[in-house]
Each structure stands twice: as C-alpha cells, then as structure tokens.
C-alpha positions in Angstrom: -21.4 -11.9 53.4 -17.8 -11.9 54.3 -15.7 -9.0 56.1 -14.7 -7.3 52.9 -18.1 -6.9 51.6 -19.0 -5.6 55.1 -16.2 -3.1 54.7 -17.1 -1.9 51.3 -20.7 -1.3 52.5 -19.7 0.4 55.5 -17.4 2.7 53.6 -20.2 3.4 51.0 -22.8 4.2 53.9 -20.0 6.7 55.3 -19.3 8.2 51.8 -23.2 8.6 51.2 -23.7 10.1 54.6 -20.8 12.6 54.2 -22.3 13.4 50.5 -25.8 14.0 52.1 -24.4 16.2 54.8 -22.4 18.2 52.5 -25.5 18.6 50.3 -27.7 19.5 53.3 -25.0 22.1 54.4 -25.0 23.7 50.9 -28.6 24.1 50.6 -28.9 25.2 54.2 -26.3 27.9 53.8 -27.8 28.9 50.3 -31.3 29.3 52.1 -29.8 31.1 55.1 -27.9 33.6 53.1 -31.1 34.3 50.7 -33.0 34.8 54.0 -30.6 37.3 55.5 -30.3 39.3 52.4 -34.2 39.7 52.2 -33.9 40.6 56.1 -31.3 42.9 55.4 -32.9 44.7 52.6 -36.2 45.0 54.6 -34.4 46.4 57.7 -32.4 49.1 55.4 -35.7 50.3 53.7 -37.2 50.6 57.2 -34.4 52.6 58.4 -34.2 54.7 55.2 -37.8 55.6 55.5 -37.4 56.5 59.2 -34.2 58.7 58.3 -36.3 60.2 55.7 -39.1 61.2 58.0 -36.7 62.7 60.6 -35.3 64.8 57.8 -38.6 65.9 56.7 -39.4 67.2 60.3 -36.1 68.8 60.8 -36.7 70.7 57.7 -40.3 71.7 58.8 -38.9 72.9 62.2 -36.2 74.7 60.4 -37.8 76.2 57.6 -41.6 76.9 58.8 -40.9 77.2 62.5 -42.8 74.1 63.4 -42.6 72.9 66.9 -40.5 69.8 67.0 -43.1 67.8 68.6 -45.7 68.6 66.0 -43.2 68.1 63.1 -42.3 64.6 64.4 -45.8 63.6 64.8 -46.9 64.8 61.5 -44.0 63.1 59.8 -44.2 59.8 61.8 -40.6 60.5 63.2 -39.5 59.7 66.3 -39.1 62.9 68.4 -35.6 62.0 70.0 -34.0 61.7 66.4 -35.8 64.8 65.6 -34.5 66.6 68.7 -30.9 65.0 68.1 -30.7 66.2 64.4 -31.6 69.7 65.6 -29.0 69.7 68.2 -31.5 70.0 71.2 
C-alpha cells in the first residue's frame, strides 16, 4: 500500500466518523426532544390538576364557609396555596 492509498483510507475513515457522529447527534437530539416534550406534558398536567384542586378548595371556603384546612384536605390541595389564593 502506497502513501496515496493510505491517505485515501484515512480520509474515508474521517468522513465515515464525521457522518456517524452527525447521525448519532441527530438521533440523540430527536430522542431528547421527544423525552423533553413528554416530561413537559406530564409536568403540565400535574400542575394543572394541582391548580384545579386549589381552585375547588377556595370555592368551598368562599361559597360554603368551609375551613381552609378542611377544604385543602378534601380536595388534595396544598394548604399554603389555598391560603395564598384566599389572601390570608
């Protein structure tokens, strides 16, 4: 094998390595984005459910004169958030 052939093989290896890295990065980015979207949606649903439970507890306090502690417990809402919404 002469020097020219060795240079060609080295260039081919480098090109193949660069292509492989690009493919790997592309796949990794796509996988990471998909995972991030799923995680974001799950966190959004959890936060939305918590906000809804706080709203229900606040309504129970305001409309039905329930004690904030009882309303928070009944609706699985965090008491500090209920009290914050009530302005206490």
